MMTF fields as JSON, N, C-alpha, C and O atoms, coordinates in Angstrom:
{
  "mmtfVersion": "1.0.0",
  "mmtfProducer": "UNKNOWN",
  "numBonds": 311,
  "numAtoms": 312,
  "numGroups": 78,
  "numChains": 1,
  "numModels": 1,
  "chainsPerModel": [1],
  "groupsPerChain": [78],
  "chainIdList": ["A"],
  "bondAtomList": [4, 2, 8, 6, 12, 10, 16, 14, 20, 18, 24, 22, 28, 26, 32, 30, 36, 34, 40, 38, 44, 42, 48, 46, 52, 50, 56, 54, 60, 58, 64, 62, 68, 66, 72, 70, 76, 74, 80, 78, 84, 82, 88, 86, 92, 90, 96, 94, 100, 98, 104, 102, 108, 106, 112, 110, 116, 114, 120, 118, 124, 122, 128, 126, 132, 130, 136, 134, 140, 138, 144, 142, 148, 146, 152, 150, 156, 154, 160, 158, 164, 162, 168, 166, 172, 170, 176, 174, 180, 178, 184, 182, 188, 186, 192, 190, 196, 194, 200, 198, 204, 202, 208, 206, 212, 210, 216, 214, 220, 218, 224, 222, 228, 226, 232, 230, 236, 234, 240, 238, 244, 242, 248, 246, 252, 250, 256, 254, 260, 258, 264, 262, 268, 266, 272, 270, 276, 274, 280, 278, 284, 282, 288, 286, 292, 290, 296, 294, 300, 298, 304, 302, 308, 306],
  "bondOrderList": [1, 1, 1, 1, 1, 1, 1, 1, 1, 1, 1, 1, 1, 1, 1, 1, 1, 1, 1, 1, 1, 1, 1, 1, 1, 1, 1, 1, 1, 1, 1, 1, 1, 1, 1, 1, 1, 1, 1, 1, 1, 1, 1, 1, 1, 1, 1, 1, 1, 1, 1, 1, 1, 1, 1, 1, 1, 1, 1, 1, 1, 1, 1, 1, 1, 1, 1, 1, 1, 1, 1, 1, 1, 1, 1, 1, 1],
  "groupList": [{"groupName": "MET", "atomNameList": ["N", "CA", "C", "O"], "elementList": ["N", "C", "C", "O"], "formalChargeList": [0, 0, 0, 0], "bondAtomList": [1, 0, 2, 1, 3, 2], "bondOrderList": [1, 1, 2], "singleLetterCode": "M", "chemCompType": "L-PEPTIDE LINKING"}, {"groupName": "ASN", "atomNameList": ["N", "CA", "C", "O"], "elementList": ["N", "C", "C", "O"], "formalChargeList": [0, 0, 0, 0], "bondAtomList": [1, 0, 2, 1, 3, 2], "bondOrderList": [1, 1, 2], "singleLetterCode": "N", "chemCompType": "L-PEPTIDE LINKING"}, {"groupName": "ASP", "atomNameList": ["N", "CA", "C", "O"], "elementList": ["N", "C", "C", "O"], "formalChargeList": [0, 0, 0, 0], "bondAtomList": [1, 0, 2, 1, 3, 2], "bondOrderList": [1, 1, 2], "singleLetterCode": "D", "chemCompType": "L-PEPTIDE LINKING"}, {"groupName": "GLY", "atomNameList": ["N", "CA", "C", "O"], "elementList": ["N", "C", "C", "O"], "formalChargeList": [0, 0, 0, 0], "bondAtomList": [1, 0, 2, 1, 3, 2], "bondOrderList": [1, 1, 2], "singleLetterCode": "G", "chemCompType": "PEPTIDE LINKING"}, {"groupName": "CYS", "atomNameList": ["N", "CA", "C", "O"], "elementList": ["N", "C", "C", "O"], "formalChargeList": [0, 0, 0, 0], "bondAtomList": [1, 0, 2, 1, 3, 2], "bondOrderList": [1, 1, 2], "singleLetterCode": "C", "chemCompType": "L-PEPTIDE LINKING"}, {"groupName": "ARG", "atomNameList": ["N", "CA", "C", "O"], "elementList": ["N", "C", "C", "O"], "formalChargeList": [0, 0, 0, 0], "bondAtomList": [1, 0, 2, 1, 3, 2], "bondOrderList": [1, 1, 2], "singleLetterCode": "R", "chemCompType": "L-PEPTIDE LINKING"}, {"groupName": "SER", "atomNameList": ["N", "CA", "C", "O"], "elementList": ["N", "C", "C", "O"], "formalChargeList": [0, 0, 0, 0], "bondAtomList": [1, 0, 2, 1, 3, 2], "bondOrderList": [1, 1, 2], "singleLetterCode": "S", "chemCompType": "L-PEPTIDE LINKING"}, {"groupName": "HIS", "atomNameList": ["N", "CA", "C", "O"], "elementList": ["N", "C", "C", "O"], "formalChargeList": [0, 0, 0, 0], "bondAtomList": [1, 0, 2, 1, 3, 2], "bondOrderList": [1, 1, 2], "singleLetterCode": "H", "chemCompType": "L-PEPTIDE LINKING"}, {"groupName": "PRO", "atomNameList": ["N", "CA", "C", "O"], "elementList": ["N", "C", "C", "O"], "formalChargeList": [0, 0, 0, 0], "bondAtomList": [1, 0, 2, 1, 3, 2], "bondOrderList": [1, 1, 2], "singleLetterCode": "P", "chemCompType": "L-PEPTIDE LINKING"}, {"groupName": "GLU", "atomNameList": ["N", "CA", "C", "O"], "elementList": ["N", "C", "C", "O"], "formalChargeList": [0, 0, 0, 0], "bondAtomList": [1, 0, 2, 1, 3, 2], "bondOrderList": [1, 1, 2], "singleLetterCode": "E", "chemCompType": "L-PEPTIDE LINKING"}, {"groupName": "VAL", "atomNameList": ["N", "CA", "C", "O"], "elementList": ["N", "C", "C", "O"], "formalChargeList": [0, 0, 0, 0], "bondAtomList": [1, 0, 2, 1, 3, 2], "bondOrderList": [1, 1, 2], "singleLetterCode": "V", "chemCompType": "L-PEPTIDE LINKING"}, {"groupName": "PHE", "atomNameList": ["N", "CA", "C", "O"], "elementList": ["N", "C", "C", "O"], "formalChargeList": [0, 0, 0, 0], "bondAtomList": [1, 0, 2, 1, 3, 2], "bondOrderList": [1, 1, 2], "singleLetterCode": "F", "chemCompType": "L-PEPTIDE LINKING"}, {"groupName": "THR", "atomNameList": ["N", "CA", "C", "O"], "elementList": ["N", "C", "C", "O"], "formalChargeList": [0, 0, 0, 0], "bondAtomList": [1, 0, 2, 1, 3, 2], "bondOrderList": [1, 1, 2], "singleLetterCode": "T", "chemCompType": "L-PEPTIDE LINKING"}, {"groupName": "ILE", "atomNameList": ["N", "CA", "C", "O"], "elementList": ["N", "C", "C", "O"], "formalChargeList": [0, 0, 0, 0], "bondAtomList": [1, 0, 2, 1, 3, 2], "bondOrderList": [1, 1, 2], "singleLetterCode": "I", "chemCompType": "L-PEPTIDE LINKING"}, {"groupName": "ALA", "atomNameList": ["N", "CA", "C", "O"], "elementList": ["N", "C", "C", "O"], "formalChargeList": [0, 0, 0, 0], "bondAtomList": [1, 0, 2, 1, 3, 2], "bondOrderList": [1, 1, 2], "singleLetterCode": "A", "chemCompType": "L-PEPTIDE LINKING"}, {"groupName": "GLN", "atomNameList": ["N", "CA", "C", "O"], "elementList": ["N", "C", "C", "O"], "formalChargeList": [0, 0, 0, 0], "bondAtomList": [1, 0, 2, 1, 3, 2], "bondOrderList": [1, 1, 2], "singleLetterCode": "Q", "chemCompType": "L-PEPTIDE LINKING"}, {"groupName": "LEU", "atomNameList": ["N", "CA", "C", "O"], "elementList": ["N", "C", "C", "O"], "formalChargeList": [0, 0, 0, 0], "bondAtomList": [1, 0, 2, 1, 3, 2], "bondOrderList": [1, 1, 2], "singleLetterCode": "L", "chemCompType": "L-PEPTIDE LINKING"}, {"groupName": "TYR", "atomNameList": ["N", "CA", "C", "O"], "elementList": ["N", "C", "C", "O"], "formalChargeList": [0, 0, 0, 0], "bondAtomList": [1, 0, 2, 1, 3, 2], "bondOrderList": [1, 1, 2], "singleLetterCode": "Y", "chemCompType": "L-PEPTIDE LINKING"}, {"groupName": "TRP", "atomNameList": ["N", "CA", "C", "O"], "elementList": ["N", "C", "C", "O"], "formalChargeList": [0, 0, 0, 0], "bondAtomList": [1, 0, 2, 1, 3, 2], "bondOrderList": [1, 1, 2], "singleLetterCode": "W", "chemCompType": "L-PEPTIDE LINKING"}, {"groupName": "LYS", "atomNameList": ["N", "CA", "C", "O"], "elementList": ["N", "C", "C", "O"], "formalChargeList": [0, 0, 0, 0], "bondAtomList": [1, 0, 2, 1, 3, 2], "bondOrderList": [1, 1, 2], "singleLetterCode": "K", "chemCompType": "L-PEPTIDE LINKING"}],
  "groupTypeList": [0, 1, 2, 3, 1, 4, 5, 6, 7, 8, 8, 9, 10, 11, 11, 8, 6, 2, 3, 10, 3, 10, 12, 13, 14, 15, 5, 13, 4, 14, 12, 4, 8, 10, 5, 9, 8, 4, 16, 9, 17, 14, 16, 9, 1, 5, 13, 2, 7, 3, 10, 18, 3, 14, 12, 6, 9, 5, 15, 5, 5, 5, 13, 16, 19, 14, 5, 5, 9, 8, 13, 9, 14, 17, 14, 6, 3, 12],
  "groupIdList": [1, 2, 3, 4, 5, 6, 7, 8, 9, 10, 11, 12, 13, 14, 15, 16, 17, 18, 19, 20, 21, 22, 23, 24, 25, 26, 27, 28, 29, 30, 31, 32, 33, 34, 35, 36, 37, 38, 39, 40, 41, 42, 43, 44, 45, 46, 47, 48, 49, 50, 51, 52, 53, 54, 55, 56, 57, 58, 59, 60, 61, 62, 63, 64, 65, 66, 67, 68, 69, 70, 71, 72, 73, 74, 75, 76, 77, 78],
  "secStructList": [7, 6, 6, 1, 4, 4, 4, 4, 1, 7, 6, 6, 6, 6, 1, 7, 1, 1, 2, 2, 2, 2, 6, 6, 2, 2, 2, 2, 4, 4, 4, 7, 1, 1, 7, 2, 2, 2, 2, 2, 2, 2, 2, 2, 6, 6, 7, 7, 1, 1, 7, 5, 6, 6, 5, 7, 1, 2, 2, 2, 2, 2, 2, 2, 2, 2, 2, 2, 2, 2, 2, 2, 2, 2, 2, 2, 6, 7],
  "xCoordList": [-69.933, -69.387, -70.38, -70.676, -71.504, -72.484, -72.568, -73.61, -71.368, -71.915, -71.989, -72.259, -71.665, -71.409, -72.801, -73.977, -72.293, -72.634, -73.987, -75.061, -73.187, -74.092, -75.002, -76.015, -75.187, -76.265, -77.625, -78.63, -77.615, -79.375, -79.522, -80.162, -78.474, -78.117, -78.894, -79.042, -79.352, -79.687, -78.322, -77.433, -78.012, -76.668, -76.482, -75.433, -77.429, -76.912, -76.18, -75.376, -76.276, -75.409, -73.847, -72.817, -73.958, -72.483, -71.961, -71.273, -72.433, -71.684, -73.129, -74.213, -72.344, -72.685, -71.952, -70.943, -73.112, -72.346, -71.843, -71.712, -71.56, -70.865, -70.205, -70.822, -69.602, -69.064, -69.661, -69.109, -70.797, -71.758, -72.132, -71.629, -72.718, -72.596, -71.364, -71.385, -70.671, -69.033, -68.857, -68.43, -69.693, -68.966, -70.183, -69.962, -71.573, -72.395, -72.337, -72.763, -71.814, -71.23, -70.098, -69.848, -69.29, -68.092, -68.173, -67.065, -69.191, -69.984, -70.078, -69.321, -71.169, -71.838, -70.798, -70.886, -69.601, -68.533, -68.04, -67.656, -67.316, -66.532, -66.626, -65.571, -67.847, -68.277, -68.488, -69.414, -67.958, -68.628, -67.449, -66.433, -67.407, -67.05, -65.824, -64.636, -66.559, -65.846, -65.593, -66.217, -64.7, -63.977, -63.088, -63.111, -62.082, -60.906, -60.804, -60.063, -61.681, -61.326, -62.254, -61.981, -63.375, -63.834, -62.739, -62.172, -62.301, -61.123, -60.183, -59.472, -59.786, -58.257, -59.516, -59.491, -60.54, -61.056, -61.374, -61.558, -61.376, -61.935, -60.301, -60.407, -59.055, -58.278, -57.171, -56.473, -57.541, -57.462, -57.546, -56.752, -58.895, -59.882, -60.025, -60.5, -59.71, -59.109, -60.322, -60.711, -61.361, -62.867, -62.785, -62.414, -63.326, -62.717, -64.156, -64.06, -65.559, -66.379, -67.126, -67.191, -67.74, -67.993, -67.067, -65.849, -67.967, -67.072, -67.075, -68.003, -65.867, -65.531, -64.431, -63.576, -64.805, -64.2, -63.873, -62.823, -64.531, -64.932, -63.722, -63.629, -62.978, -62.862, -62.872, -62.574, -63.102, -63.38, -62.695, -61.992, -62.856, -62.175, -60.617, -59.573, -60.731, -59.527, -58.324, -57.098, -59.254, -58.16, -57.543, -56.639, -58.333, -57.658, -56.621, -55.566, -57.05, -55.785, -54.183, -53.193, -54.314, -53.559, -53.376, -52.192, -53.957, -53.139, -52.428, -51.27, -53.218, -52.878, -51.165, -50.307, -50.919, -49.7, -49.056, -48.553, -49.208, -48.121, -48.295, -48.383, -48.378, -48.054, -46.83, -45.659, -47.274, -46.004, -44.895, -43.822, -44.977, -43.722, -42.739, -41.903, -42.79, -41.323, -40.799, -39.675, -42.221, -41.895, -40.821, -39.701, -41.654, -40.911, -38.937, -37.978, -39.05, -37.859, -37.048, -36.061, -37.578, -36.113, -35.953, -34.797, -37.235, -36.912, -35.587, -34.739, -35.537, -34.644, -33.25, -32.222, -33.437, -32.279, -31.807, -30.82, -32.862, -32.908, -33.501, -33.477],
  "yCoordList": [76.554, 75.714, 75.207, 75.585, 73.927, 73.558, 72.629, 72.41, 72.133, 71.387, 72.147, 71.625, 73.639, 74.096, 74.723, 74.942, 74.825, 75.299, 76.638, 76.929, 77.013, 78.529, 78.076, 78.753, 76.926, 77.133, 76.913, 76.35, 77.238, 76.698, 77.395, 76.933, 79.008, 80.56, 81.284, 80.978, 82.561, 83.483, 84.034, 83.829, 84.837, 84.92, 86.706, 87.118, 87.197, 88.294, 88.051, 88.945, 86.942, 86.525, 86.25, 86.538, 85.998, 86.031, 86.909, 86.527, 88.386, 90.013, 90.764, 91.249, 90.493, 91.645, 93.078, 93.768, 92.92, 95.293, 95.527, 96.605, 94.117, 94.53, 93.193, 92.163, 93.04, 92.008, 90.847, 89.756, 91.171, 90.355, 89.697, 88.574, 89.851, 89.044, 88.62, 87.771, 88.993, 88.443, 86.921, 85.906, 87.372, 85.644, 85.083, 84.664, 85.138, 84.335, 83.635, 82.512, 84.422, 83.685, 82.773, 81.96, 83.423, 82.172, 81.436, 80.964, 80.721, 79.695, 79.04, 78.203, 79.584, 78.141, 77.405, 76.243, 78.503, 77.588, 77.045, 76.26, 77.052, 76.721, 75.079, 74.445, 74.402, 73.0, 72.882, 72.123, 73.359, 73.518, 72.564, 72.911, 71.269, 70.308, 71.338, 71.063, 72.421, 72.97, 74.223, 75.188, 74.404, 75.194, 75.992, 77.22, 75.083, 75.653, 75.844, 76.744, 74.877, 75.493, 76.972, 77.952, 76.806, 78.651, 79.093, 79.427, 79.196, 80.71, 80.098, 81.018, 78.88, 79.694, 80.449, 81.674, 79.71, 80.619, 82.36, 83.08, 82.794, 83.876, 84.414, 85.417, 84.052, 84.277, 84.53, 85.418, 83.338, 83.445, 84.64, 85.159, 84.792, 85.873, 87.417, 88.318, 87.46, 88.689, 88.977, 89.813, 88.394, 88.524, 89.591, 89.199, 91.121, 91.47, 91.852, 92.269, 91.564, 91.443, 89.788, 88.796, 89.795, 89.052, 88.179, 88.273, 87.171, 86.249, 84.773, 83.968, 84.659, 82.975, 82.221, 82.678, 80.936, 80.021, 80.515, 80.702, 80.543, 81.23, 82.799, 83.145, 83.415, 84.428, 85.743, 85.881, 86.967, 88.037, 88.807, 88.016, 89.96, 90.534, 90.974, 90.888, 91.552, 91.495, 90.059, 89.944, 89.34, 88.284, 87.48, 86.646, 87.983, 87.215, 88.217, 87.962, 89.636, 90.557, 90.241, 90.411, 89.706, 89.374, 87.799, 87.508, 86.975, 85.606, 86.201, 85.927, 87.029, 87.472, 88.139, 87.66, 89.312, 89.558, 87.982, 87.23, 87.853, 86.639, 85.639, 84.525, 85.685, 84.543, 85.484, 85.127, 86.515, 87.558, 87.677, 88.037, 87.419, 88.196, 87.229, 87.638, 86.287, 85.15, 85.304, 85.724, 84.714, 85.69, 86.84, 86.773, 87.927, 89.204, 89.314, 89.883, 88.545, 88.152, 87.203, 87.576, 86.231, 85.312, 86.371, 86.664, 87.078, 87.739, 89.111, 89.348, 89.791, 90.95, 90.092, 90.691, 88.878, 88.105, 88.015, 87.586, 88.56, 88.356, 87.059, 87.027],
  "zCoordList": [28.254, 29.043, 29.497, 30.63, 28.682, 28.948, 30.229, 30.846, 30.529, 32.05, 33.422, 34.503, 33.163, 34.354, 35.435, 35.148, 36.318, 37.2, 37.2, 37.726, 36.403, 35.63, 35.094, 35.271, 34.293, 33.297, 34.477, 34.042, 35.527, 35.703, 37.315, 38.26, 37.253, 37.444, 36.094, 34.911, 37.079, 35.748, 35.451, 36.278, 34.151, 33.912, 34.934, 35.428, 34.958, 35.813, 37.151, 37.415, 38.159, 39.067, 38.817, 39.427, 38.386, 37.703, 36.633, 35.686, 36.919, 36.806, 37.608, 37.284, 38.812, 40.241, 40.735, 40.877, 40.837, 40.755, 42.208, 42.787, 42.723, 43.901, 45.091, 44.821, 45.783, 46.221, 46.935, 47.075, 47.357, 47.792, 46.734, 46.761, 45.901, 44.731, 44.053, 43.162, 44.316, 43.445, 43.956, 43.408, 46.05, 47.021, 46.042, 44.906, 46.681, 45.86, 44.282, 44.008, 43.499, 42.4, 42.056, 41.166, 43.546, 43.794, 44.255, 44.509, 44.737, 45.797, 44.488, 43.997, 43.997, 42.872, 41.917, 41.521, 41.575, 41.096, 41.223, 40.357, 43.545, 43.758, 43.352, 43.382, 42.982, 43.05, 41.743, 41.457, 40.903, 38.792, 38.669, 39.27, 37.903, 37.461, 36.124, 35.957, 35.419, 34.307, 34.906, 34.466, 35.935, 36.535, 36.297, 36.226, 36.141, 35.176, 34.07, 33.674, 33.008, 31.748, 31.659, 30.965, 32.546, 32.78, 32.886, 31.845, 33.7, 34.107, 33.179, 32.776, 32.579, 31.427, 30.604, 30.483, 30.085, 28.949, 29.006, 28.025, 30.515, 30.694, 31.181, 31.887, 31.004, 30.78, 29.145, 28.656, 28.864, 27.674, 26.545, 25.761, 26.875, 26.614, 27.006, 26.314, 27.769, 28.417, 28.492, 27.677, 29.493, 29.656, 31.31, 32.416, 30.873, 32.105, 33.161, 34.315, 32.362, 32.993, 33.655, 32.93, 35.453, 36.057, 36.457, 36.613, 36.622, 37.411, 37.073, 36.987, 36.918, 35.567, 36.555, 37.314, 36.231, 37.024, 38.948, 39.564, 39.136, 40.365, 41.111, 42.289, 39.847, 40.028, 39.766, 38.58, 40.374, 40.882, 39.195, 38.566, 38.659, 37.557, 38.215, 37.569, 39.909, 40.087, 40.508, 40.523, 40.744, 41.114, 39.8, 39.858, 38.426, 36.999, 36.723, 36.141, 37.269, 36.98, 37.304, 36.593, 38.674, 39.078, 38.848, 39.02, 38.601, 37.82, 36.614, 36.298, 35.983, 34.873, 34.82, 34.079, 35.76, 36.184, 36.412, 35.578, 37.414, 37.829, 36.932, 37.449, 35.666, 34.438, 33.893, 33.76, 33.666, 32.799, 33.698, 33.214, 35.001, 35.809, 35.203, 34.398, 35.466, 35.083, 33.784, 33.511, 32.509, 31.324, 30.884, 30.378, 31.299, 31.544, 32.145, 31.625, 33.312, 34.016, 32.77, 32.136, 32.664, 31.806, 30.549, 30.246, 29.652, 28.608, 29.072, 28.212, 30.222, 30.357, 31.192, 31.509, 31.402, 31.871, 33.387, 33.985, 33.667, 35.279, 36.078, 37.308]
}
């Protein structure tokens, strides 16, 4: 993502080891012009680590689960 806000920060900012670091990375991402494509890239490629598109690993897992639930309900006929 050549136009991302992350380009002006060291990579380790987006791969924090604590919650405070996640918040800092998310603030940088919040105004990023490529936030949505970045998030979609992380979701499509099942990237497990780091902050992508202003989301934490946990948030991305929830998004993926929410996207799967309607498909699973449709497939089971409910």
